[in-house]
N, C-alpha and C positions, 0 to 999 in steps of 0.2 A: 886593176879594177875591172870588174865584169858587170854587165848590165843584164838583169833578169827580167824577162818579159812574161807576165802572167796573162794567159789568154783565158777569158771566162767562156765557158761553154754557151753556145747559143742554140736556138731552135729556129729552123727556117720553115715557113709555111706560106700558103697563098690565102689571101682574104679578099673577097670581091674582085678577083682577077689580078690583084697586086701581090707581088712576092714581098714578104716581110721577113725580118730577122730580129729576134728578141733575145736579150741576155737572160739566161736561166734564172739569175738572181732577181729579176723583175717579175717572175711568175708568182702569182698569188695562190691560185686554186687549180687543182688538176683532177679530172675525173674521166672515166672511160664510158664511151657510148658505142656499143658494138665493137667494131675493130678500129675505132678512132679514139684518140686521146685528145680531149678538149681541155682548154685552160683559159684562165684570165690572167692578165698581166697589167702592170702599172705603165701607162702610156702618157708620161709627163703630167700626172695628176688625174688623168681620166682612166677608166677601166677599159682595156682592150681585150678582145677575144680572139682565140685562134684554135686550130685543130690540125693534127697531123695523124697519119695512119700509124698504127701500132708498130709496124715494121720499120718506119722511117723515123720514129721518135728517138731522140738521144737518150741514153741510159740515165742521165741526170734528171730528165723530165719524168721518165717512168718511175724513178725512185721517189718522186714526190706524190705519186698516186696514193690517195687515202690519207694524206697527212693533213 
């Protein structure tokens, strides 16, 4: 018997000086502002906001642009 661990991709960012990490599946909306990728996510019933530079953004987040 083998155990399979599925690791969901996450995005790491800083918000108000605090480092946060959010599961990509919680990301609701993604848009681009200059060289930054901004997004909103579900933060336990509230809407959280974050942004990462285009070069540091995981490909799963970039693929959600414009959807």
